[in-house]
N, C-alpha and C positions, 0 to 999 in steps of 0.2 A: 651417648645416651640414645637409645632407640625410641623413636616416636611411633606410636600405633597410628597407622594411616587411616584405619577404619573408625577411629574414635572421633566423633564430631565435636566441634567447638562452637558454642552458641553465642557467647557474650564477650565483648571486648570491654575491659575495665580500665579506666584511666586512673593512674596513680596520682592522687592529689598532693602527696608529699614525697617527691623524688629525691629529697636530700639525704636519704639513708638513715633517718632517725629510727632507732629500734625500740620496740615496746615488749615488755615481758608479759607472760600470761597473767600475772597478778595485776599488772596495770590495766589490762583489758577487763579483767573481772571487776576491779574496783570501779572503772568507768561505767560498766553495764549496771552495776548495783546502785550507784548513787548519782549517776549523771542524769541530766534532763534529756528530753527527746532530741534536741539539737546536738548535744554531746554524744548521745547514743548513735546518731546518724554518722557522725565523724568516726566514732569508734568502729562501727560496722564496716565503714569503707576501709579502714586500716586492716580490719580482720580479713576482709575479702581479698585485699591485695596480698597480705601475708600468706593466705592459703593458696592463692594462685601462683605464688612464688615457690610453692612446694612444701610448705609447713602446714600439716592438716589441723593443728591446734585441737586435739580431741578433748582437752579439759574444759573447753568453753561451751560444749554442747548444752549442758544442763543450765548454765547461766543464761544462755540465749533463750532457752525454752522458758525460763522463769521470768526474766526481766525484759525481754524484747518481744516475745510472741504475744503477750496480752495487750501490747500497745495498739492504739487505734490510729496512730499517725500513718498517713498514706505512704509517705516517702520511706519511712522505717519499714513498713510492711513490704514494700517493693524490694528493699535491700535484703529483707528476711528471706524472700523467695529466691534471690540470688544465692543466699547462703545455703538454703535447702538443696539447691541445684548442685553445689560443689562439695558439700560435706560428705565424708564417708558414711554410708548408711549401713554397712555390714561390718561385723566384728572380724577378729582374726580367723575364726573358723568358717567364715562365709555366711553366717546367719544374720538376720536382721536384728539391729540393736534394739534393746528394750525401750530406749528413749524415743524411738521413732513412732511408737504407738501414740504418744502424746502429740507428736507432730501430725500424725495421720488424722487425729480428731480435730486439730485446728484447721487442717486443710478442708475437711468435710464441712466445717462450720462456714468457711469462706466460700465454698461452693454453693451454699444456701444463703449467702449474705444478700441483703436487700439492695446494696450498691452494685450496679451492673459492672462497674469498672473493676471492683475487687473480684467479682466472679470471673470476668474475662481474664484478668491477670493470673488467677489461680488455674484456670483451664489452660492458659498458655504454658504455665509451669508443668502441667501434667503431660504436655507433648514432649517434654524433655526428660521425664521420669522413666527409668528403665527397670525398676524393681516391681516384679509382678505382685509380690505380697502386699505392697503398698497400694498398687493400682486396683487390686481386687475390691477393696472397700469403697473405692470412688465411683465404680461403674453406675450404681443407681442414681447418684447425684448428677453424673455426666449426662445420662439419658434424660433426666428431668430438664437439664439446661437446654436440650435441643428444642424445647417448646417454649423457651423464655421469650418474653415480649420484645426484648432489645436485640437487634441484629448483632451488636458488639459481642454479646454473650454467645449467640448461636454460631457465629463464624469460628470462634475458638472451640466450641463444643464439638463441632463436626470434625475438626482436626484432632481433638483429643480422642474421639472414637477411633479414628484411623490409627493414631499412635498406640493406643491400648491394644488394638487388634494385632498390630505388628509385633508388639512385645509378647503377647500371649493370646492365641486365637480363642482359647476356651473361655477367656474373660467376657468377650462379646462375640459369640459364635454367629449371630445373625447380623454382623456389621454391614454386610453388603446390602441386605434388605433394608436396614435402618437408613443407610445413606441414600439408597434409591428412592425410598418413600419421602425422605427429607428433601431430595432434589426436586421431586415432582411438586411438592406443596410449597416450596420456598419461593419468595419473591425478591428478596434482597440480592443484588448482583454479586457482592463479595461472598455471601454465604453460598450462593449457587456455584461460584467459582471454586470455593474450597470443597464443596460436596462433589463436584465433577472431578476434581483432582483426586479425591479419595476413591471415587468409583472407578476411575481409569486405572488406578493402581491395584485395586482389589478384584474387579470384575470387568474384563475387557468387553464381553458381549453386551452387558448392560450399558456401558459407556458408549459403545458403537450404536446401540439402539437409540439412546438419547440424542446422539449427534444426528442420526438420520431423521429423527422427529423434528429437529430444529433447522434442517437444511433450507427450508423455504424462507425462514425468517432470520437467517444467520447474519444478514447485514444489520438488522436492528438489535441484535444481541449486544450486551455490554462488552466493552473492549477487553476487560479482564477475562471474561468467559471465552471470547474469541481467541485470545492468546492461549488459553488452556486447550481449546479445540485444536489449535495448530500444533501444540506440543504433543497432544495425543495422536494426531495424524502422522507426525514425523516418526514417533516410536512405533506405531502400529504398522506403518508402511514398510519399515525395516523387517518386521516379523512376518507380514503377509504381503508378499510382492504382487499377488493377484489384484489387489485393490489400488495399486500405485497410480494407474491411469485415472481412476475416478478421483482419487485424492488430488492429483495434479490439476484437474479441471476445477475442483472446488477451490483450491488455493489460488488459481488464476483469477477466478471470480472475486475472491477476497482482495486480491492485489489491485484489481481495477476499481472496484466499487468502494473500497474502504477509504475513509479520510483520516483515520488515526495513524500517526507516524509509527507508533509502536507495533500495531498490527501489520502494517505494510512491511516493516522491516522483518518481522518474524516470518511472515508468509514468503517474502523474497528469499530469505536464507533457507527456509525449509525446501523451497523449490530447487535451489541449487544442490541440495542433498539428494533429492529424489530423481532429478533428470539432468541430462547434459545436452538436450536439444537446443540448437543454436537460436531458433526463433524465441523459445521461452527464455533463454538466458539473456537475449537482447532486451526483452521486455522487463525482466528482473533488474538488469543493470540500469536500464533507463529510469525505473522507479527509484533505485538507490541513488542515482545521480540527482534526481529531483529532491530526494530527501536531504542529501548532503548540501545542495544549494539553498534549501529552504531553512534548515536548522541553523540556529545562531551559535550553538555550543560547539567550540572547536574540537572538543574530544569526540563528540558524536560524528563530526565530519571525518576525523581521522579513522574512526572505527568503520564507518561506511566505506570510505575509500580503500581501506585494507581488505574489506570483503570483495570489492570490485576487483582488486588486484588478485585475490585468490581465485575468483571466477576465471580471469584471464589466464592464470597460470595452469589451472586444471583443464581449460578448454582453449588452447592457443588459437588466436585468429578469429574467435567468435564475436569479439566486441569492437572490431575495427571501425564499424560505422558510427560508433559513439565517441570517437576521439575528440571531436570538437565539443561535444556535450560535456565531457569530463572537464575540459578547460573552462567551463562556466564557473567552476569552483574557485578559480583564480580571483574572483571578486572578494574572497575572504581576505582579511587583513593579517591573518596568522601565517607566519613564514613556513611553519611545519606543514600546514594544510596545503599551501601552494606548492611546496617541494614534493609532497606526496602526489598531488594531481599531475604535476609535470612528469614525474617518474612513470606514472601509469600511462600517460599520453604518449611518451616517447616509445614505449613498448608496442603501442598500437598503430604507429604511423606507417603508412604504406605509400607507394608512388601515386595512388589515387587521391590521397588527402594531404600530401605533404605541402602543396602550395597554400592550401587554406590554413594549415597549422602555422606555417611561417608568417603569413599575413597577420594572423591573430597575435602571435608572439611579437611581431614588429610593432603592432598597435600597443601591446602592453609595455614594450620597451620605450616607446615614445612617451607614454604616460609618466614614466619615471625620469624624464630628461631633466626637468627643472628642480627636482627635489634634492635636498641635502640631508634628509632624515637617515639615520643609521639603518633602520629597518628597510627603507626604500633602497638604499645602496646595496644591502644584502640581497634584496629581491632582484635588483638589476643584475647583479653578478650571477644569480641563479638563472635568470633568463638568458644571459649570454652563454652560460655553459650548456643550457638546453638547446639553444640555437646552434651552437657548435656541433653538438652531437647529431642534430638533424642534418646539417650540411655535410658532415663526414659520411653519413649513411647514404645520402642522395646527391649525386653530383649535379643533377639538373638545377638545383637551387643554390649550389655553393657560391657561384659568382654573385648572385643577388644578395645572399646573406653576408658575404664579405663586404660588399659595398655598403650595406646597411650598418654593419658593426663599425666599419672604419669611419663612417660619418659621425658616429657617436663617440669616437675614441678620445676626443678632446674633453668630454664631460665625464669620462670614466675614471675610477680610482686606479691606483698603480696596479693592484692585483687584477682587476677586470681588464685593463688595457693589456697587461701581459698575457692574459688568457686569450684575448683576441689575436695577438701576434702569434702565439703558439698554435692557435687554430689555423691561422693563415699558412704557417709552415706545413702543417699536416695536409691541408687541401692541395697546396702546390705539389707536394710530394706524391700524393695519391692520384691527382688529376693534372698531369702536365699540360694538357690542352688549354687549361685556364690560366696558365702562367703569365702570359703577356698582359691579359686584362687585369689580373690581380696586381701585378707590379705597377701598372699605371695608376690604379686606384690607391695603392699603398703610398706611392710617392706623393700624390696629391694630398693625402691625409696626414702625412708625417709632420707637417708644420704645426699641427694642433696637438701633437703628443707632448704631454707634460711629465710622463714617467720615464726616468732614465733606463729602467729595466726593460720596459716595452720598446724603447728606442733602440737599445742594443740588439734586441731580437729582430727588429726591422732592418737594422744595418746588416745583420747576418743574412737575412732573406735577400736583400738587394745584392750583396756581394756574392751570394751563392747562386742565385737564379737569374741574374741579368746576363743574357746570352748574346743578343744581337748588338750591333754597333749603336742603334738608336736607343736601346734599353740602357746600355752602359753610359751613353752620353746623358740621358735623362737622369740617371742615378747620380752622375758626377755633378750635374747642374744643381741637383737638390743638395748634395753635400757642400758644394761651394756656397750656396745661398744660406745653408744652415750654419756654416762655420763663421760667416760674416767677413768683415774686412780683415785681411792679414797684411803684415804680421800683427798678431793680436796685441802684443805688448805695446807697440808703438801707437796703434789705433786707439787703444784704451787710454793711454797717457794723453794723447791728443784730445780725446773727449773730455778727460778730467781737466786739462788746461783750459779748454773752451768754457766749460762750466764754471771754472774758477774766475775767468775773466768776466763772465756775465754777472757773477755774484760777488765781484770784488768789493763793491761798496758795502755789502752786508756782512762780510766775513772778516774775521781777524786776520791780518797778514801773517803769512807763514815765514819764519826765519829761514833764509837760504843757508845751505851748508856747503856751497861750492859745487863744481861740476862733479857729476857721478856717472860712471860708465854703466850703462844698462846691460842686461844679459844679452841683448841682440847686437851690442857693440856701439850703440848710439850714446850721445851725451844727454844728460838731463840735469836740471837744477833743482829738482824736487828731492826732498829727503825721503828715505824709505818709510820713515814713520808717518810723514804727512800723506804719502800715497796710500798706505794701508788704512789710515784714518778716513781718507776720502772714499776708498772702496767700501769700507764698513758703513759709511753714511749714505751710500746709494739706496734709494728707496726701493721698496718691494715691487712697486709698479714698473720701475725702470728695469729691474732684474727680469721680471716676467716678460717684458717687451723684447728682450733679446731673442735671436734665433735659437732653436733648440740646442744644437751642438755647442754653440758659444756659451749658452746659459749653463749647460752641464759642466763644461770645462772650467769656467770661472767660479762655479760653486765647489770645485775640487773633486768632481767625479771623473777621475782619470782612467777608471776601468772602461768607461764608455769610449774614451779616447783611444785606448789600446784596441778595442774592437773596431773602431774606425780605421786604425792603421792597417789591420788585417784586411778589412774590406777594400781599402784603397789598393793594396797589393794585389788582391784577387781581381779587381777591375782592370788594373794595368796589365796583368798577365793574360787575362782573357782578351782584352782589346788587341794586344800584341799578336795573339794567335790568329784572330779572325780578320784583322785589318792589315793592309799593306801601306797605309798612310803613315809614314814614319814621322812626319811633322806633328800630326795630332798625338801620336804615341809619346813623342818626346815632350810635348806640351803637358800631357797628363802626368808624366813622371816629374817634370819640373814643378808643376803646381802641387802634386802630392808631396814632394819633398818640402816645399814651402809651408804647406799646412802642418806637416808633422814636426818640422823644426820649430815652427811657431808655437806649437803645443808644448814642446819640450821647454822652450824658453819661458813661456808664461807659467809653466808649472814650477819653475825655479824662482819666480819673481814674487813680489809681495802683493800682486794684484789678485791672487786667488785666495779663497778662504782657507784652503789646505794645500800644502805643498805636494808635489807629485810623489807617489810612492815608488819604491825601487823596482817592483815587478812591472808596473805599467811603463816606467821609463825604459826598462830593458826591452819590453815588447815593441815599443815605438822605435827604439834605436835599431832593433832587428829589422823592422820594416824599412827604415831609412837605408840601412846597409843593403837590403835586397834591391831597392830602387836604384841605389848608386851602382851596384854590381851590374844591373841591367844595361847600363851605359857602356860597359866594357865589351869590346869586340872580341876579346880573347876567351869569352865564356864558352865552356865546353857544352856539348849536348847532354852529358850526364848531369851536369849541374842544373841545366834547364829542366830536365825530367824530374830531378829531386824537388825543385821549387814547385813544379806543377803537382807533384804528388803530395807535397806538404800543404799547399794552400788551396788546391782545387779538388783533388780526389779524396784525400783522407777525411776532411770534415763532412763531405757529402755522403761518403760510404758509412761513416759513423752514425749520421742521423738516419740513414736508410735502415741500418741494422736496428736502431732504436724503434723506428716505426714498425718494422717487421715483428719485433718482440711484442709490441702492443697489439698488433693484428693477431698474433698467435694466442695471446691471452684472451682476446675477444672470441676467437674461434673456439678456444678451449671451453669458455663459459657457455657458448652456444651448444657445443657438443654435449656438455654435461646436462644442459637444459633439455636437449632432445632425448638424451638417454633416459632422463627421469620421466619425461611426459610423453615421449613417443611410444608407439606400439610396434613391436617387431612384425616383419612381413609374414613370418611363419607362425604367428601366434594362433593357437587353436580357437575356434569359434565355439562358444558355449550355447547350447540350446536348452533352455530351462525345461521344456516339456520332456526332454529325454533324460533328465537327471533324476536321481532318487528323491523321494519326497523329503528325506531328512537333510538333504544338502542345501545349504543356504546360498542363493545366488542373487539376492536382491541388493539394493544400495546399502552403502555403509554410512552409519550415522556419525559424520565427522564432528558434529557439535558435541555429542556425548564423549567422543574420544578427546576432544579439546578440554572438556571439563575434567575428565579423569586425569589427563596429563597435568592440568593446573593444580589439582588437589593432591595427587600422589607423586608427581615428578616423573621424569623420563624413565627411571628405573623401577622395576617392580619391588614390592616390599620384601620378597624372598631374597632378591639380589642384594638389596640394601642391608638386610640382616646378615647375609653371608659375608659381605664385604666387611661389615663391622666386626664379626667374630674373628675373621682371619687377621685383621689388622689391629685388634685390641691390645695384644701383648706388646706391639711395637710402640704404642702410645702411652704406656704406663710410666709415670715419672715418680721416683722415690722422693718423698718430702722430708723424711728423717732417716736416721741410721738404725741398724739392727740393735745397737747397744743402748739406744734411747729408751726411756721407760714407756713411751708411746711410739709405736711404729706407724707411719702414715705414708700412703701412696695414693696417687690420683691418676685417673684416666681422662684425657682431654678430648672433647668432641666439639667440632665447629658445626653449629646448627644455625643456618641462615645468618642472622646478625647477633647471635649469642655464642659465647664460649662456655661450655658446660664442663665442670670438673666433678667427677664422681670420686669422692675421697673416702678411702677405707682407713679406719683407725683401729689399731690392735693394742690392747693393754698387755704389756709384756711383764708386768709386775704381779705379785701375789696378793695385792691389796685392791680394793675397789676404789677407782678414781672417781671422786665425787665432784659434781658441778663442773664437769669437763666441757669446755666450749672452745671452738676454733675461731680465730679472728683473722680476716683477710683484708688486705689493702692493695692498691694498684698504683703503678706508674704508667703513664701514657694515656691514650684515649680509651681506657677501659673503665667500667663502672660496675662494682659489685651490687647486685640487687637482692641477693639472698643473705640472710643473717640467721643461721640455724640456732635453735635454742640450746641451752646447756643440758647435759644429760649425765647419768652415772654409768660407768662401764665396769662390769664385774671383772675379777682376775682372769687374765688370758681371754677376755671377751672381745668381741668385734662390734664395731659401730660404723655405720655408713651414713654419710651426708652428701648432699648435692649442692654445689655452689654454681651460680650462673652470673656471668659477667657480660654486660652489654658492650658491643663493639661499635664505635662511631667513626673509625677511619682504619686505613690499612697499615698504620704504624705498628711496629712491634711493641707489645706491651709486656709488663712484668707484674706478676702477682706474687706477693710475699705475705707472710703472716706468722702466727705462733699458736701453740696449744697451751691453754691455761686450765689448771685444775687445783682443787683445794689440797693443802698439805695436811698430814695427819697430826692428831693431838695438839691442835691449836697452832700449828706452824703456819708460816706465811704460804701464800699460794705459790705453786710451782709452775714453771712454764718450759716449753720446748720450742726452740726456734726452728721454723720450717725453711727448707731450701727454696730459693727463688724459682718460680715457674715462668719461663719465657714463652709467651704465647706468639707463635708464628702465624701471622694473619695473611700469609701469602695465598691461602686458599681463596681469599677475596679478590685477588689480583688475577686478571685474565688477559691473554694476548688480544691486541686490538690493532686496527688499521686506520690510517689517515693519509691524506695526500701530502705532497711535498710542501705546499704553501701553508697548510695547517701546522705541519711539523715545525717549519721555520718560525711561524708566529708564536707558537708555544715556547720554542727554544729561546726566543728573544724576550718573551714575557716572564718566564719563570725565573725566580730570583735565587732559588736554592740549588747549589751545584755540589756534587760530591765527586771528586776526581781521584781515581785510584790508579796506582802503578801495577802493572801485570807482569808476572813472571811464572811461567808454567813449563812443565816437562812433557806435555801431551805431544803426540807424534805429528799432528798437523793443525793448521789454523782452523780448518772447518770443524775438527773435533772440539776445539775450545769453544767455537761459536755454538755448536750444538749443546755443549754442557752449560754454557751461559744461558741459553734460551730455556733450558730445562729448569735451572735454578731460579731465574728471575721471572719466569712466566711471561716473557716478552715475545713480541713478534718482530721478525726481521722485515723492515720496510724496503731495504735496498733490493732491487731485482736480482734474481739468481745470476743473470748474465753479467751484472756489474760486479759480482763478487770475485770474478776471476776463476782461474783453474783451481782444482782441488789441491794441487801440490804447489800453489803459488807461495811466494815468500812474503807477500803483503796482503793485508785484508783490512778494509775499512767499510763500515756499514752503520746504519741507523736502526734503532730498535724502539718499540713503543708498547706500552701496556696501559690498561685502565682498570681501576678497582670498581667494585660494586657500589662504592660510595661516590663515584664520579671523579675520583682523583686520577690525574694523568701522570705518567712517568715516562720520560724520554731518556735515551741513552745513545751515545756515539762511541763506537769501538774502533780503535786504530791499533793494530798489532802487526808484528812482523816476526819472522823466524831468523834468529841469529845464525849466520852461516858457520860460525866457529863453534859455539857451544850447543847449537841445535835446540836452544830454548826459545820459547815464545815470549817475547817482550813487547811492551807497549803500554797503552793506558786506555781507560774507559772513563767517560764523563757522564754522570747521571744528573738529570735536572728534573725538578718537580716544583709544584706550587707551594707545597709544604715541606718543611725540613724533615719530618719523620719518614716519609716515603723514600726520599733520597738516601737517608741513612740506613733504612731497612734494606734496600737493594744493595747498598754498599757492604753491609754486614754479611749478607748472603753470598756476595761475590768473594769477600775475604775468607769466609768459612769454606767456600768451595776451593779456593786456592790452597788453604791449609790442608784440606783433606786429600787433594790430588798430589801435593808435594810431600806427603808423609812417607818417610822411608820405612819399608817393611822388611823384616828379617825372615828369610825363608828357612835358614838352617844355621844352627849354632855349632 
């Protein structure tokens, strides 16, 4: 359904009865005839909602004139004017209906009513009336209202004059003179504002003269009129560039002297439209920052910060001196406001102000140290990410920033601590000269780390970047102290026996089961059951008091142990290369073997909460075998090179390539930004004095462009209509068959949050179908809001109805129904069952992006999963991925470099999409190409918070597979 973009919408009406109860015309007529005023008010509300849903109800016009219009009830009269606003006033031939003469007389009486509120409400209605024949009779009364004693009447009277003149100029040919004389004599600020609004729209010269007359006293003018002055200045400066410099001076005076936040904001935004001089922009941004810091409404803060961001984007580098001022907004408690302020500040940081910014961020981070509030934790994580970005951009503060973050690492959450370690990796890779200082700081801080994920990252950093003998030995000392006393099994059993002896008098004695051979070969008289019970009874404080690595291992985190094994091998191989002290090398190997064997043994015992998994055990055993092979004198040089390649070179080169990819992405974003906002060297210089008079070279009114985009969309109406016409035939769905007595088809249109069905009904019989009506119902998150009335369809006649369904989620919905009409000669009613209409709501699903941490969080939190097996005959894996993205409207989160070559046999990636209703959909695709059958096989897992979105995406993928695997016959 095409929506006229030029047709204005004035009133939003709330439906008081959204349950879908239907009323017939006779019900409405009966309620209007016999009901009380309160009943008539409810009936009028139902009539208004029904008419706004698309049913004009023409048979009610006379009943409303007879039974509603004479009422003196104020609320009923207000509803009556809503009705006059939307009721069709012209007949089928385009002429004014005869009934409207009665309406016109009633409106004239209300324009002369002694109650000023009734007069004002009537005048406000006239501003919405577009029929010149009706307005012609109202002009004398409107003119009389211009001199009424109450300002409430006068403020609407002047707008009515403007509206009538715009509908037809001959109705009030002297409108400009009327408004001008009204403006001179008026004293009420609202009336003066409305009059100047009309004068600016009709007579630019008169409006400019009035503005010049009030220049000296513009500071004392009411804020409403000041805002209107600013709007006039903005529009007039676009049309007459010669006055721009004078207007800029006037706006600067308003910006400095005015105390009204609204006027200050409007003046600031208008200045950004008219000029791009750095000094003026600095002053404007400073005022906007003051406004954002002063206002308590978070929405206002976000709007103002967005404007500051736009100023910086259009004029890069002009607001660098205000970086610290913008960070004043961090005093707000709203996380979105803080995030917006930090984003803007990061774009403005330079080498001149980076130290001050880091100090301020450090102070903010310290203020969150002792809080456990969820919002404070999120704010702390936001600060850490911001500090990371600052340190990566400026190497001179990297060392100080890392020491600051590592001091806080014990108080950080798992995700924040992991961010700090990831940031440390990037800094060491980009600035090798800081390596030694960072490693020392990291080793000192690791005893406070509580997150296993962050500790694994730190172990990788130590194993990868410890180069000298002193660094390797410092790292080894930390590992040795973090693992605690070894063998772990024997030391833990000894501790349990000591605790048992101390508390023997308080505990029930444990029955001995005889000697038991422990995993490390020693004997013990403890039963496995009693040991595990004692381990479970260990208090939380005792568990937290253990060294980090020992705590992780006894808690069953053997992935960290496998990372430790690789780090030990790296340290031994490096020390062997740079040191000739064979005794220390052998001692490291022996101690490393003792630690790893101890971890294997404890992983197989009952001391841990969870037994060691097969993958971790295999990785640790591989490390043990490497250390054992190192003791062999028969090792060849090729084997040593392979070990160095696998443990020392491969991981470092892999991480370097990942950093390079991130740098390329950053450089690509910057190049796009420069290409968008930079000016070419050979760009021609425009001299306004040398151009023709008809060529416009002044500033562009970006505010008006934004308003136009918001009201009409990004596409022009002509394009929208063309697209609709070309695609209409593809969206027609038959509801009945050609042999049915009533043929029905519908055209489906998705319009914002509505699905509109234009249904065409054709009577294929030779009889008149009486009392024919269509009933629709839905499955899924759809709601029918239209209930078209019954009608009679002549033989072989056509009838068109429009059905609107509200959409509340992106789940696929089904609309079904039937057609019912009376049978002939007293027979029962007849009906035709309609085909189901499947509403594909994928238009509401858009590709989206998120970081890896957010994806993992949602993947673990979402409870609905749809797992599908894949089998396709497409030529390559990339072709299947492209087709999948097209069907599901998802975005590939996995970097292009990680997808492998285009002719690769394997492909694994993550995908993400988000609906306009805020619903998230995640997907993980794992496919491969069968080398024998050359078919693509694998599976895809889809997860979402609600069941419907997961099933919808699954249905689309299944349908895509059926369409692609359909066998086509070219020749018989």
